[in-house]
PyMOL CGO cylinders between C-alpha atoms (Angstrom):
from pymol import cmd
from pymol.cgo import CYLINDER

trace = [
    CYLINDER, 44.95, 12.90, 66.99, 42.36, 15.49, 67.67, 0.3, 1, 1, 1, 1, 1, 1,
    CYLINDER, 42.36, 15.49, 67.67, 38.70, 14.52, 68.11, 0.3, 1, 1, 1, 1, 1, 1,
    CYLINDER, 38.70, 14.52, 68.11, 36.50, 17.54, 68.06, 0.3, 1, 1, 1, 1, 1, 1,
    CYLINDER, 36.50, 17.54, 68.06, 32.95, 17.23, 69.31, 0.3, 1, 1, 1, 1, 1, 1,
    CYLINDER, 32.95, 17.23, 69.31, 30.76, 20.19, 68.41, 0.3, 1, 1, 1, 1, 1, 1,
    CYLINDER, 30.76, 20.19, 68.41, 27.28, 20.45, 69.72, 0.3, 1, 1, 1, 1, 1, 1,
    CYLINDER, 27.28, 20.45, 69.72, 24.22, 22.65, 70.16, 0.3, 1, 1, 1, 1, 1, 1,
    CYLINDER, 24.22, 22.65, 70.16, 21.93, 21.96, 73.10, 0.3, 1, 1, 1, 1, 1, 1,
    CYLINDER, 21.93, 21.96, 73.10, 18.87, 23.82, 74.36, 0.3, 1, 1, 1, 1, 1, 1,
    CYLINDER, 18.87, 23.82, 74.36, 17.75, 21.84, 77.27, 0.3, 1, 1, 1, 1, 1, 1,
    CYLINDER, 17.75, 21.84, 77.27, 20.80, 19.60, 77.94, 0.3, 1, 1, 1, 1, 1, 1,
    CYLINDER, 20.80, 19.60, 77.94, 19.83, 16.37, 76.09, 0.3, 1, 1, 1, 1, 1, 1,
    CYLINDER, 19.83, 16.37, 76.09, 22.38, 16.84, 73.28, 0.3, 1, 1, 1, 1, 1, 1,
    CYLINDER, 22.38, 16.84, 73.28, 25.01, 18.03, 75.70, 0.3, 1, 1, 1, 1, 1, 1,
    CYLINDER, 25.01, 18.03, 75.70, 24.59, 14.77, 77.85, 0.3, 1, 1, 1, 1, 1, 1,
    CYLINDER, 24.59, 14.77, 77.85, 25.07, 12.72, 74.65, 0.3, 1, 1, 1, 1, 1, 1,
    CYLINDER, 25.07, 12.72, 74.65, 28.08, 14.79, 73.71, 0.3, 1, 1, 1, 1, 1, 1,
    CYLINDER, 28.08, 14.79, 73.71, 29.61, 13.96, 77.08, 0.3, 1, 1, 1, 1, 1, 1,
    CYLINDER, 29.61, 13.96, 77.08, 29.08, 10.26, 76.34, 0.3, 1, 1, 1, 1, 1, 1,
    CYLINDER, 29.08, 10.26, 76.34, 30.58, 10.58, 72.87, 0.3, 1, 1, 1, 1, 1, 1,
    CYLINDER, 30.58, 10.58, 72.87, 33.60, 12.22, 74.46, 0.3, 1, 1, 1, 1, 1, 1,
    CYLINDER, 33.60, 12.22, 74.46, 33.85, 9.37, 77.00, 0.3, 1, 1, 1, 1, 1, 1,
    CYLINDER, 33.85, 9.37, 77.00, 33.96, 6.84, 74.28, 0.3, 1, 1, 1, 1, 1, 1,
    CYLINDER, 33.96, 6.84, 74.28, 36.57, 8.73, 72.24, 0.3, 1, 1, 1, 1, 1, 1,
    CYLINDER, 36.57, 8.73, 72.24, 38.80, 9.08, 75.24, 0.3, 1, 1, 1, 1, 1, 1,
    CYLINDER, 38.80, 9.08, 75.24, 39.09, 5.31, 75.35, 0.3, 1, 1, 1, 1, 1, 1,
    CYLINDER, 39.09, 5.31, 75.35, 41.27, 5.16, 72.25, 0.3, 1, 1, 1, 1, 1, 1,
    CYLINDER, 41.27, 5.16, 72.25, 44.94, 5.63, 72.96, 0.3, 1, 1, 1, 1, 1, 1,
    CYLINDER, 44.94, 5.63, 72.96, 46.37, 8.89, 71.59, 0.3, 1, 1, 1, 1, 1, 1,
    CYLINDER, 46.37, 8.89, 71.59, 43.05, 10.67, 71.29, 0.3, 1, 1, 1, 1, 1, 1,
    CYLINDER, 43.05, 10.67, 71.29, 42.92, 14.34, 72.40, 0.3, 1, 1, 1, 1, 1, 1,
    CYLINDER, 42.92, 14.34, 72.40, 39.19, 14.93, 72.85, 0.3, 1, 1, 1, 1, 1, 1,
    CYLINDER, 39.19, 14.93, 72.85, 37.93, 18.52, 72.66, 0.3, 1, 1, 1, 1, 1, 1,
    CYLINDER, 37.93, 18.52, 72.66, 34.32, 19.52, 73.52, 0.3, 1, 1, 1, 1, 1, 1,
    CYLINDER, 34.32, 19.52, 73.52, 32.92, 22.65, 72.02, 0.3, 1, 1, 1, 1, 1, 1,
    CYLINDER, 32.92, 22.65, 72.02, 29.44, 24.29, 71.59, 0.3, 1, 1, 1, 1, 1, 1,
    CYLINDER, 29.44, 24.29, 71.59, 28.20, 26.52, 68.82, 0.3, 1, 1, 1, 1, 1, 1,
    CYLINDER, 28.20, 26.52, 68.82, 26.98, 30.02, 69.55, 0.3, 1, 1, 1, 1, 1, 1,
    CYLINDER, 26.98, 30.02, 69.55, 23.43, 30.60, 70.66, 0.3, 1, 1, 1, 1, 1, 1,
    CYLINDER, 23.43, 30.60, 70.66, 21.38, 32.83, 68.25, 0.3, 1, 1, 1, 1, 1, 1,
    CYLINDER, 21.38, 32.83, 68.25, 18.14, 33.31, 70.18, 0.3, 1, 1, 1, 1, 1, 1,
    CYLINDER, 18.14, 33.31, 70.18, 17.64, 36.38, 72.36, 0.3, 1, 1, 1, 1, 1, 1,
    CYLINDER, 17.64, 36.38, 72.36, 17.92, 36.01, 76.08, 0.3, 1, 1, 1, 1, 1, 1,
    CYLINDER, 17.92, 36.01, 76.08, 14.23, 36.99, 76.64, 0.3, 1, 1, 1, 1, 1, 1,
    CYLINDER, 14.23, 36.99, 76.64, 13.05, 34.16, 74.30, 0.3, 1, 1, 1, 1, 1, 1,
    CYLINDER, 13.05, 34.16, 74.30, 15.37, 31.67, 75.86, 0.3, 1, 1, 1, 1, 1, 1,
    CYLINDER, 15.37, 31.67, 75.86, 13.86, 32.58, 79.28, 0.3, 1, 1, 1, 1, 1, 1,
    CYLINDER, 13.86, 32.58, 79.28, 10.38, 32.28, 77.80, 0.3, 1, 1, 1, 1, 1, 1,
    CYLINDER, 10.38, 32.28, 77.80, 10.93, 28.76, 76.51, 0.3, 1, 1, 1, 1, 1, 1,
    CYLINDER, 10.93, 28.76, 76.51, 12.72, 27.51, 79.59, 0.3, 1, 1, 1, 1, 1, 1,
    CYLINDER, 12.72, 27.51, 79.59, 16.10, 27.10, 77.95, 0.3, 1, 1, 1, 1, 1, 1,
    CYLINDER, 16.10, 27.10, 77.95, 18.03, 29.92, 79.66, 0.3, 1, 1, 1, 1, 1, 1,
    CYLINDER, 18.03, 29.92, 79.66, 18.48, 28.05, 82.97, 0.3, 1, 1, 1, 1, 1, 1,
    CYLINDER, 18.48, 28.05, 82.97, 18.98, 24.70, 81.34, 0.3, 1, 1, 1, 1, 1, 1,
    CYLINDER, 18.98, 24.70, 81.34, 21.96, 26.17, 79.39, 0.3, 1, 1, 1, 1, 1, 1,
    CYLINDER, 21.96, 26.17, 79.39, 23.92, 26.95, 82.67, 0.3, 1, 1, 1, 1, 1, 1,
    CYLINDER, 23.92, 26.95, 82.67, 24.79, 23.28, 82.95, 0.3, 1, 1, 1, 1, 1, 1,
    CYLINDER, 24.79, 23.28, 82.95, 27.01, 23.59, 79.85, 0.3, 1, 1, 1, 1, 1, 1,
    CYLINDER, 27.01, 23.59, 79.85, 27.95, 27.34, 79.77, 0.3, 1, 1, 1, 1, 1, 1,
    CYLINDER, 27.95, 27.34, 79.77, 31.46, 26.33, 80.86, 0.3, 1, 1, 1, 1, 1, 1,
    CYLINDER, 31.46, 26.33, 80.86, 32.01, 24.61, 77.44, 0.3, 1, 1, 1, 1, 1, 1,
    CYLINDER, 32.01, 24.61, 77.44, 33.91, 27.04, 75.12, 0.3, 1, 1, 1, 1, 1, 1,
    CYLINDER, 33.91, 27.04, 75.12, 32.33, 28.35, 72.02, 0.3, 1, 1, 1, 1, 1, 1,
    CYLINDER, 32.33, 28.35, 72.02, 33.78, 26.72, 68.87, 0.3, 1, 1, 1, 1, 1, 1,
    CYLINDER, 33.78, 26.72, 68.87, 35.52, 28.71, 66.34, 0.3, 1, 1, 1, 1, 1, 1,
    CYLINDER, 35.52, 28.71, 66.34, 35.53, 27.86, 62.56, 0.3, 1, 1, 1, 1, 1, 1,
    CYLINDER, 35.53, 27.86, 62.56, 39.29, 27.44, 62.66, 0.3, 1, 1, 1, 1, 1, 1,
    CYLINDER, 39.29, 27.44, 62.66, 39.20, 24.66, 65.20, 0.3, 1, 1, 1, 1, 1, 1,
    CYLINDER, 39.20, 24.66, 65.20, 37.46, 22.52, 62.64, 0.3, 1, 1, 1, 1, 1, 1,
    CYLINDER, 37.46, 22.52, 62.64, 40.45, 22.57, 60.38, 0.3, 1, 1, 1, 1, 1, 1,
    CYLINDER, 40.45, 22.57, 60.38, 42.73, 21.50, 63.21, 0.3, 1, 1, 1, 1, 1, 1,
    CYLINDER, 42.73, 21.50, 63.21, 40.85, 18.42, 64.05, 0.3, 1, 1, 1, 1, 1, 1,
    CYLINDER, 40.85, 18.42, 64.05, 41.34, 14.96, 62.62, 0.3, 1, 1, 1, 1, 1, 1,
    CYLINDER, 41.34, 14.96, 62.62, 37.69, 13.94, 63.23, 0.3, 1, 1, 1, 1, 1, 1,
    CYLINDER, 37.69, 13.94, 63.23, 34.71, 16.08, 64.00, 0.3, 1, 1, 1, 1, 1, 1,
    CYLINDER, 34.71, 16.08, 64.00, 31.56, 14.66, 65.68, 0.3, 1, 1, 1, 1, 1, 1,
    CYLINDER, 31.56, 14.66, 65.68, 28.56, 16.98, 65.54, 0.3, 1, 1, 1, 1, 1, 1,
    CYLINDER, 28.56, 16.98, 65.54, 25.58, 16.96, 67.82, 0.3, 1, 1, 1, 1, 1, 1,
    CYLINDER, 25.58, 16.96, 67.82, 22.43, 18.76, 67.19, 0.3, 1, 1, 1, 1, 1, 1,
    CYLINDER, 22.43, 18.76, 67.19, 18.68, 18.60, 68.38, 0.3, 1, 1, 1, 1, 1, 1,
    CYLINDER, 18.68, 18.60, 68.38, 16.25, 18.02, 65.69, 0.3, 1, 1, 1, 1, 1, 1,
    CYLINDER, 16.25, 18.02, 65.69, 14.19, 21.00, 64.29, 0.3, 1, 1, 1, 1, 1, 1,
    CYLINDER, 14.19, 21.00, 64.29, 11.47, 19.70, 61.94, 0.3, 1, 1, 1, 1, 1, 1,
    CYLINDER, 11.47, 19.70, 61.94, 13.52, 16.89, 60.72, 0.3, 1, 1, 1, 1, 1, 1,
    CYLINDER, 13.52, 16.89, 60.72, 16.65, 19.08, 60.16, 0.3, 1, 1, 1, 1, 1, 1,
    CYLINDER, 16.65, 19.08, 60.16, 19.56, 20.34, 62.25, 0.3, 1, 1, 1, 1, 1, 1,
    CYLINDER, 19.56, 20.34, 62.25, 18.91, 23.27, 64.68, 0.3, 1, 1, 1, 1, 1, 1,
    CYLINDER, 18.91, 23.27, 64.68, 19.23, 26.76, 63.32, 0.3, 1, 1, 1, 1, 1, 1,
    CYLINDER, 19.23, 26.76, 63.32, 22.07, 27.58, 65.55, 0.3, 1, 1, 1, 1, 1, 1,
    CYLINDER, 22.07, 27.58, 65.55, 24.21, 24.67, 64.03, 0.3, 1, 1, 1, 1, 1, 1,
    CYLINDER, 24.21, 24.67, 64.03, 23.11, 25.65, 60.57, 0.3, 1, 1, 1, 1, 1, 1,
    CYLINDER, 23.11, 25.65, 60.57, 24.41, 29.18, 61.06, 0.3, 1, 1, 1, 1, 1, 1,
    CYLINDER, 24.41, 29.18, 61.06, 27.68, 27.94, 62.50, 0.3, 1, 1, 1, 1, 1, 1,
    CYLINDER, 27.68, 27.94, 62.50, 28.16, 25.71, 59.40, 0.3, 1, 1, 1, 1, 1, 1,
    CYLINDER, 28.16, 25.71, 59.40, 27.19, 28.51, 57.09, 0.3, 1, 1, 1, 1, 1, 1,
    CYLINDER, 27.19, 28.51, 57.09, 30.24, 30.30, 58.31, 0.3, 1, 1, 1, 1, 1, 1,
    CYLINDER, 30.24, 30.30, 58.31, 32.61, 27.54, 57.06, 0.3, 1, 1, 1, 1, 1, 1,
    CYLINDER, 32.61, 27.54, 57.06, 32.72, 28.70, 53.39, 0.3, 1, 1, 1, 1, 1, 1,
    CYLINDER, 32.72, 28.70, 53.39, 36.33, 29.78, 53.81, 0.3, 1, 1, 1, 1, 1, 1,
    CYLINDER, 36.33, 29.78, 53.81, 37.26, 26.26, 54.86, 0.3, 1, 1, 1, 1, 1, 1,
    CYLINDER, 37.26, 26.26, 54.86, 35.35, 24.78, 51.96, 0.3, 1, 1, 1, 1, 1, 1,
    CYLINDER, 35.35, 24.78, 51.96, 37.23, 27.07, 49.47, 0.3, 1, 1, 1, 1, 1, 1,
    CYLINDER, 37.23, 27.07, 49.47, 40.56, 25.82, 50.84, 0.3, 1, 1, 1, 1, 1, 1,
    CYLINDER, 40.56, 25.82, 50.84, 39.46, 22.18, 51.11, 0.3, 1, 1, 1, 1, 1, 1,
    CYLINDER, 39.46, 22.18, 51.11, 40.41, 22.36, 54.77, 0.3, 1, 1, 1, 1, 1, 1,
    CYLINDER, 40.41, 22.36, 54.77, 38.16, 19.54, 55.86, 0.3, 1, 1, 1, 1, 1, 1,
    CYLINDER, 38.16, 19.54, 55.86, 38.75, 17.18, 52.92, 0.3, 1, 1, 1, 1, 1, 1,
    CYLINDER, 38.75, 17.18, 52.92, 39.59, 13.66, 54.16, 0.3, 1, 1, 1, 1, 1, 1,
    CYLINDER, 39.59, 13.66, 54.16, 38.66, 14.33, 57.80, 0.3, 1, 1, 1, 1, 1, 1,
    CYLINDER, 38.66, 14.33, 57.80, 36.02, 12.19, 59.54, 0.3, 1, 1, 1, 1, 1, 1,
    CYLINDER, 36.02, 12.19, 59.54, 32.65, 13.56, 60.01, 0.3, 1, 1, 1, 1, 1, 1,
    CYLINDER, 32.65, 13.56, 60.01, 30.03, 12.02, 62.30, 0.3, 1, 1, 1, 1, 1, 1,
    CYLINDER, 30.03, 12.02, 62.30, 26.59, 13.11, 63.67, 0.3, 1, 1, 1, 1, 1, 1,
    CYLINDER, 26.59, 13.11, 63.67, 24.41, 12.40, 66.67, 0.3, 1, 1, 1, 1, 1, 1,
    CYLINDER, 24.41, 12.40, 66.67, 21.02, 13.99, 67.53, 0.3, 1, 1, 1, 1, 1, 1,
    CYLINDER, 21.02, 13.99, 67.53, 18.14, 14.45, 69.89, 0.3, 1, 1, 1, 1, 1, 1,
    CYLINDER, 18.14, 14.45, 69.89, 14.42, 14.45, 69.03, 0.3, 1, 1, 1, 1, 1, 1,
    CYLINDER, 14.42, 14.45, 69.03, 11.13, 14.85, 71.03, 0.3, 1, 1, 1, 1, 1, 1,
    CYLINDER, 11.13, 14.85, 71.03, 9.55, 11.67, 69.77, 0.3, 1, 1, 1, 1, 1, 1,
    CYLINDER, 9.55, 11.67, 69.77, 10.60, 8.23, 68.43, 0.3, 1, 1, 1, 1, 1, 1,
    CYLINDER, 10.60, 8.23, 68.43, 9.89, 9.29, 64.84, 0.3, 1, 1, 1, 1, 1, 1,
    CYLINDER, 9.89, 9.29, 64.84, 10.53, 12.94, 65.26, 0.3, 1, 1, 1, 1, 1, 1,
    CYLINDER, 10.53, 12.94, 65.26, 13.28, 13.25, 62.62, 0.3, 1, 1, 1, 1, 1, 1,
    CYLINDER, 13.28, 13.25, 62.62, 16.35, 11.65, 64.14, 0.3, 1, 1, 1, 1, 1, 1,
    CYLINDER, 16.35, 11.65, 64.14, 17.25, 9.90, 60.93, 0.3, 1, 1, 1, 1, 1, 1,
    CYLINDER, 17.25, 9.90, 60.93, 16.43, 12.71, 58.58, 0.3, 1, 1, 1, 1, 1, 1,
    CYLINDER, 16.43, 12.71, 58.58, 18.32, 15.15, 60.71, 0.3, 1, 1, 1, 1, 1, 1,
    CYLINDER, 18.32, 15.15, 60.71, 21.47, 13.15, 60.57, 0.3, 1, 1, 1, 1, 1, 1,
    CYLINDER, 21.47, 13.15, 60.57, 21.15, 12.31, 56.79, 0.3, 1, 1, 1, 1, 1, 1,
    CYLINDER, 21.15, 12.31, 56.79, 20.52, 15.94, 55.85, 0.3, 1, 1, 1, 1, 1, 1,
    CYLINDER, 20.52, 15.94, 55.85, 23.51, 16.93, 57.98, 0.3, 1, 1, 1, 1, 1, 1,
    CYLINDER, 23.51, 16.93, 57.98, 25.65, 14.56, 56.01, 0.3, 1, 1, 1, 1, 1, 1,
    CYLINDER, 25.65, 14.56, 56.01, 25.04, 16.66, 52.92, 0.3, 1, 1, 1, 1, 1, 1,
    CYLINDER, 25.04, 16.66, 52.92, 27.03, 19.47, 54.29, 0.3, 1, 1, 1, 1, 1, 1,
    CYLINDER, 27.03, 19.47, 54.29, 29.79, 17.13, 55.39, 0.3, 1, 1, 1, 1, 1, 1,
    CYLINDER, 29.79, 17.13, 55.39, 29.99, 15.65, 51.97, 0.3, 1, 1, 1, 1, 1, 1,
    CYLINDER, 29.99, 15.65, 51.97, 30.27, 19.09, 50.39, 0.3, 1, 1, 1, 1, 1, 1,
    CYLINDER, 30.27, 19.09, 50.39, 33.32, 19.49, 52.62, 0.3, 1, 1, 1, 1, 1, 1,
    CYLINDER, 33.32, 19.49, 52.62, 34.85, 16.31, 51.40, 0.3, 1, 1, 1, 1, 1, 1,
    CYLINDER, 34.85, 16.31, 51.40, 34.58, 14.58, 54.73, 0.3, 1, 1, 1, 1, 1, 1,
    CYLINDER, 34.58, 14.58, 54.73, 34.60, 10.88, 55.42, 0.3, 1, 1, 1, 1, 1, 1,
    CYLINDER, 34.60, 10.88, 55.42, 31.22, 9.99, 57.00, 0.3, 1, 1, 1, 1, 1, 1,
    CYLINDER, 31.22, 9.99, 57.00, 31.12, 7.51, 59.94, 0.3, 1, 1, 1, 1, 1, 1,
    CYLINDER, 31.12, 7.51, 59.94, 27.87, 6.41, 61.59, 0.3, 1, 1, 1, 1, 1, 1,
    CYLINDER, 27.87, 6.41, 61.59, 26.83, 3.92, 64.28, 0.3, 1, 1, 1, 1, 1, 1,
    CYLINDER, 26.83, 3.92, 64.28, 27.19, 0.38, 62.85, 0.3, 1, 1, 1, 1, 1, 1,
    CYLINDER, 27.19, 0.38, 62.85, 25.22, -2.53, 63.82, 0.3, 1, 1, 1, 1, 1, 1,
    CYLINDER, 25.22, -2.53, 63.82, 28.24, -3.92, 65.76, 0.3, 1, 1, 1, 1, 1, 1,
    CYLINDER, 28.24, -3.92, 65.76, 26.60, -1.81, 68.53, 0.3, 1, 1, 1, 1, 1, 1,
    CYLINDER, 26.60, -1.81, 68.53, 24.10, -4.57, 69.05, 0.3, 1, 1, 1, 1, 1, 1,
    CYLINDER, 24.10, -4.57, 69.05, 21.82, -2.60, 71.36, 0.3, 1, 1, 1, 1, 1, 1,
    CYLINDER, 21.82, -2.60, 71.36, 20.32, -1.11, 68.13, 0.3, 1, 1, 1, 1, 1, 1,
    CYLINDER, 20.32, -1.11, 68.13, 18.57, -4.36, 67.70, 0.3, 1, 1, 1, 1, 1, 1,
    CYLINDER, 18.57, -4.36, 67.70, 16.70, -4.25, 71.03, 0.3, 1, 1, 1, 1, 1, 1,
    CYLINDER, 16.70, -4.25, 71.03, 12.92, -4.35, 71.19, 0.3, 1, 1, 1, 1, 1, 1,
    CYLINDER, 12.92, -4.35, 71.19, 12.86, -4.24, 75.04, 0.3, 1, 1, 1, 1, 1, 1,
    CYLINDER, 12.86, -4.24, 75.04, 12.46, -0.45, 75.20, 0.3, 1, 1, 1, 1, 1, 1,
    CYLINDER, 12.46, -0.45, 75.20, 11.87, 2.66, 73.10, 0.3, 1, 1, 1, 1, 1, 1,
    CYLINDER, 11.87, 2.66, 73.10, 15.34, 4.19, 72.31, 0.3, 1, 1, 1, 1, 1, 1,
    CYLINDER, 15.34, 4.19, 72.31, 16.91, 6.54, 69.81, 0.3, 1, 1, 1, 1, 1, 1,
    CYLINDER, 16.91, 6.54, 69.81, 19.75, 5.65, 67.48, 0.3, 1, 1, 1, 1, 1, 1,
    CYLINDER, 19.75, 5.65, 67.48, 20.19, 4.25, 64.00, 0.3, 1, 1, 1, 1, 1, 1,
    CYLINDER, 20.19, 4.25, 64.00, 23.02, 3.15, 61.76, 0.3, 1, 1, 1, 1, 1, 1,
    CYLINDER, 23.02, 3.15, 61.76, 23.32, 6.85, 60.79, 0.3, 1, 1, 1, 1, 1, 1,
    CYLINDER, 23.32, 6.85, 60.79, 24.21, 7.88, 64.37, 0.3, 1, 1, 1, 1, 1, 1,
    CYLINDER, 24.21, 7.88, 64.37, 23.42, 7.81, 68.08, 0.3, 1, 1, 1, 1, 1, 1,
    CYLINDER, 23.42, 7.81, 68.08, 20.19, 9.64, 69.17, 0.3, 1, 1, 1, 1, 1, 1,
    CYLINDER, 20.19, 9.64, 69.17, 18.12, 10.19, 72.25, 0.3, 1, 1, 1, 1, 1, 1,
    CYLINDER, 18.12, 10.19, 72.25, 14.43, 10.86, 72.65, 0.3, 1, 1, 1, 1, 1, 1,
    CYLINDER, 14.43, 10.86, 72.65, 13.56, 13.68, 74.99, 0.3, 1, 1, 1, 1, 1, 1,
    CYLINDER, 13.56, 13.68, 74.99, 9.86, 13.60, 75.07, 0.3, 1, 1, 1, 1, 1, 1,
    CYLINDER, 9.86, 13.60, 75.07, 7.48, 16.35, 74.05, 0.3, 1, 1, 1, 1, 1, 1,
    CYLINDER, 7.48, 16.35, 74.05, 8.03, 18.20, 77.40, 0.3, 1, 1, 1, 1, 1, 1,
    CYLINDER, 8.03, 18.20, 77.40, 11.71, 17.35, 77.38, 0.3, 1, 1, 1, 1, 1, 1,
    CYLINDER, 11.71, 17.35, 77.38, 11.49, 15.51, 80.68, 0.3, 1, 1, 1, 1, 1, 1,
    CYLINDER, 11.49, 15.51, 80.68, 13.15, 12.25, 79.45, 0.3, 1, 1, 1, 1, 1, 1,
    CYLINDER, 13.15, 12.25, 79.45, 17.00, 12.38, 79.53, 0.3, 1, 1, 1, 1, 1, 1,
    CYLINDER, 17.00, 12.38, 79.53, 19.14, 9.93, 77.62, 0.3, 1, 1, 1, 1, 1, 1,
    CYLINDER, 19.14, 9.93, 77.62, 18.79, 6.33, 78.60, 0.3, 1, 1, 1, 1, 1, 1,
    CYLINDER, 18.79, 6.33, 78.60, 21.71, 4.22, 79.50, 0.3, 1, 1, 1, 1, 1, 1,
    CYLINDER, 21.71, 4.22, 79.50, 21.39, 2.39, 76.19, 0.3, 1, 1, 1, 1, 1, 1,
    CYLINDER, 21.39, 2.39, 76.19, 21.27, 5.63, 74.28, 0.3, 1, 1, 1, 1, 1, 1,
    CYLINDER, 21.27, 5.63, 74.28, 24.39, 6.86, 76.12, 0.3, 1, 1, 1, 1, 1, 1,
    CYLINDER, 24.39, 6.86, 76.12, 26.04, 3.54, 75.30, 0.3, 1, 1, 1, 1, 1, 1,
    CYLINDER, 26.04, 3.54, 75.30, 25.36, 4.14, 71.69, 0.3, 1, 1, 1, 1, 1, 1,
    CYLINDER, 25.36, 4.14, 71.69, 26.96, 7.60, 71.87, 0.3, 1, 1, 1, 1, 1, 1,
    CYLINDER, 26.96, 7.60, 71.87, 29.95, 6.08, 73.66, 0.3, 1, 1, 1, 1, 1, 1,
    CYLINDER, 29.95, 6.08, 73.66, 30.28, 3.45, 70.97, 0.3, 1, 1, 1, 1, 1, 1,
    CYLINDER, 30.28, 3.45, 70.97, 30.10, 6.09, 68.22, 0.3, 1, 1, 1, 1, 1, 1,
    CYLINDER, 30.10, 6.09, 68.22, 32.67, 8.21, 69.93, 0.3, 1, 1, 1, 1, 1, 1,
    CYLINDER, 32.67, 8.21, 69.93, 35.10, 5.38, 70.33, 0.3, 1, 1, 1, 1, 1, 1,
    CYLINDER, 35.10, 5.38, 70.33, 34.42, 4.05, 66.75, 0.3, 1, 1, 1, 1, 1, 1,
    CYLINDER, 34.42, 4.05, 66.75, 35.23, 7.42, 65.26, 0.3, 1, 1, 1, 1, 1, 1,
    CYLINDER, 35.23, 7.42, 65.26, 38.34, 7.77, 67.31, 0.3, 1, 1, 1, 1, 1, 1,
    CYLINDER, 38.34, 7.77, 67.31, 39.47, 4.23, 66.25, 0.3, 1, 1, 1, 1, 1, 1,
    CYLINDER, 39.47, 4.23, 66.25, 39.06, 5.08, 62.57, 0.3, 1, 1, 1, 1, 1, 1,
    CYLINDER, 39.06, 5.08, 62.57, 40.78, 8.40, 63.02, 0.3, 1, 1, 1, 1, 1, 1,
    CYLINDER, 40.78, 8.40, 63.02, 43.75, 6.59, 64.62, 0.3, 1, 1, 1, 1, 1, 1,
    CYLINDER, 43.75, 6.59, 64.62, 44.07, 4.35, 61.51, 0.3, 1, 1, 1, 1, 1, 1,
    CYLINDER, 44.07, 4.35, 61.51, 43.84, 7.31, 59.11, 0.3, 1, 1, 1, 1, 1, 1,
    CYLINDER, 43.84, 7.31, 59.11, 46.44, 9.46, 60.99, 0.3, 1, 1, 1, 1, 1, 1,
    CYLINDER, 46.44, 9.46, 60.99, 49.16, 6.66, 61.06, 0.3, 1, 1, 1, 1, 1, 1,
]
cmd.load_cgo(trace, "trace")
């Protein structure tokens, strides 16, 4: 049972969430968890200008995902930062290369799930995940979110990301806030939940 986690991260927030998703998925017996990142599309000069070049060194050891790897997985959990209420362009470009998989129905019946990172509490975490779901539905995937059995979603004790659509973290406008323990717990829960459902479907 292969659980593929595919993410794009500019400053490390989505990467940290991806690690937590992987931790949760590994708790399920029989799960082979694979972590991949999508290719960067911005030029090196611009990455240095916006401060993302050095940040990316923390996850440069993660292999770049190929389109064929999607077809080999039983469940795919996507992670993307928000860009104006939508997925990042790097993730969009990667998914735009999956037309061949769509034509063959290669992802039909596989589990698809999404987590995200936003700058502010209402910066588009829900719209990003919901608009991401459109692509997954076109591929015929079975969408899994973050159910309210993850009870931390009900907390009023602190500001935190996450919704029934998927786990999320809030980075702050300057990117200085890394995922909180509750946000990471949501990511772990989502990873484990997806793997549990995948286990049932692959039996």
